[in-house]
C-alpha positions in Angstrom: -20.9 6.9 -5.0 -20.3 9.0 -1.9 -16.7 9.9 -1.2 -16.9 8.4 2.3 -18.2 5.2 0.8 -15.1 5.1 -1.4 -12.9 5.5 1.6 -14.7 2.8 3.6 -14.5 0.4 0.6 -10.8 1.1 0.2 -10.2 0.5 3.9 -12.0 -2.9 3.8 -10.1 -3.7 0.6 -6.8 -2.9 2.4 -7.6 -5.2 5.3 -8.4 -8.0 2.8 -5.2 -7.2 0.9 -3.2 -7.6 4.1 -4.5 -11.1 4.5 -2.6 -11.9 1.3 0.3 -9.5 1.4 1.5 -10.2 5.0 1.8 -14.0 4.8 3.1 -14.1 1.2 5.8 -11.5 1.9 6.8 -13.1 5.2 7.1 -16.5 3.5 9.1 -15.1 0.6 11.5 -13.3 3.1 11.9 -16.0 5.7 15.0 -17.5 4.1 16.8 -14.1 4.5 15.6 -13.5 8.0 12.8 -11.3 9.3 15.4 -8.7 10.5 16.5 -8.2 6.9 16.1 -4.5 5.9 14.1 -5.5 2.8 11.6 -7.3 5.0 11.5 -4.6 7.6 10.5 -2.0 5.0 7.6 -4.3 4.0 6.7 -4.8 7.7 6.5 -1.0 8.1 4.1 -0.9 5.1 2.0 -3.7 6.6 1.7 -1.8 9.9 0.9 1.5 8.2 -1.7 -0.1 6.0 -3.3 -1.8 9.0 -3.3 1.4 11.1 -4.5 3.5 8.2 -7.4 1.2 7.4 -8.4 0.9 11.1 -8.2 4.7 11.7 -10.3 5.3 8.6 -13.0 2.8 9.7 -13.1 4.0 13.3 -13.5 7.7 12.2 -16.8 6.9 10.5 -18.9 8.8 9.6 -16.1 11.4 9.4 -13.4 11.0 6.8 -9.8 10.1 7.8 -7.8 9.2 4.7 -4.5 10.7 5.7 -2.8 7.8 7.3 -4.1 5.4 4.6 -2.7 7.7 2.0 0.7 7.8 3.7 0.6 4.0 4.0 -0.1 3.5 0.3 2.6 6.1 -0.5 5.1 4.1 1.5 4.0 0.8 0.0 4.1 2.2 -3.6 7.5 3.7 -3.2 8.9 0.4 -1.8 7.1 -1.6 -4.5 8.6 0.6 -7.2 12.1 -0.1 -5.8 11.3 -3.8 -5.5 9.9 -4.1 -9.0 12.8 -2.3 -10.7 15.5 -4.1 -8.6 14.1 -7.3 -10.1 14.0 -5.8 -13.6 17.6 -4.8 -13.2 18.6 -8.2 -12.0 16.9 -9.9 -15.0 18.4 -7.4 -17.5 21.9 -8.1 -16.3 21.3 -11.8 -16.9 20.6 -12.8 -13.3 17.8 -14.8 -11.9 15.1 -14.4 -9.3 14.7 -16.7 -6.3 11.1 -17.4 -7.1 11.2 -17.3 -10.9 8.8 -15.5 -13.1 6.1 -15.5 -10.4 8.2 -13.2 -8.3 8.4 -10.4 -10.9 4.7 -10.8 -11.9 3.6 -10.8 -8.2 5.7 -7.8 -7.3 4.7 -5.8 -10.4 1.0 -6.5 -9.8 1.4 -5.5 -6.1 3.0 -2.3 -7.3 0.2 -1.5 -9.7 -2.4 -2.0 -7.0 -0.4 0.1 -4.5 -0.1 3.0 -7.1 -3.8 2.9 -7.9 -4.7 2.9 -4.2 -2.2 5.7 -3.6 -3.9 7.7 -6.3 -7.3 7.1 -4.8 -6.2 8.1 -1.4 -4.5 11.2 -2.7 -7.9 12.2 -4.2 -9.6 11.5 -0.9 -7.1 13.7 1.0 -7.4 16.5 -1.5 -11.2 16.3 -1.5 -11.3 16.4 2.3 -9.0 19.4 2.3 -11.2 21.1 -0.2 -14.3 20.4 1.9 -12.7 21.6 5.1 -11.6 24.8 3.4 -15.1 25.3 1.9 -16.7 24.9 5.3 -14.4 27.5 6.9 -15.2 30.1 4.2 -19.0 29.9 4.8 
């Protein structure tokens, strides 16, 4: 598989993921208000993911994984916090607003974000290596 094909596939995957992430997160957050800081950090992730995917797709045939990498880094960091906030709440005997589905959904989302972050880190590193190799010649 060509590296640019991997980036293109990840960009399309990101757009498809946003079709699930944006409405589900908005629905889950609506009771607390869409100006809630916990929703705003997710909204920033959504905007970054959308922008990163579009920049990557528009750059074709050239690679442009940087913004997508930053977006997945932001989403993964937020997902880590969200996952372990819920773990902490359950360990102290509390409950989650949306029950077991909440922790499962957030943890799966975090796993996906971490995997995609790893892939985009590879893409950025590979592009940096290729750019440096071209300059040396």
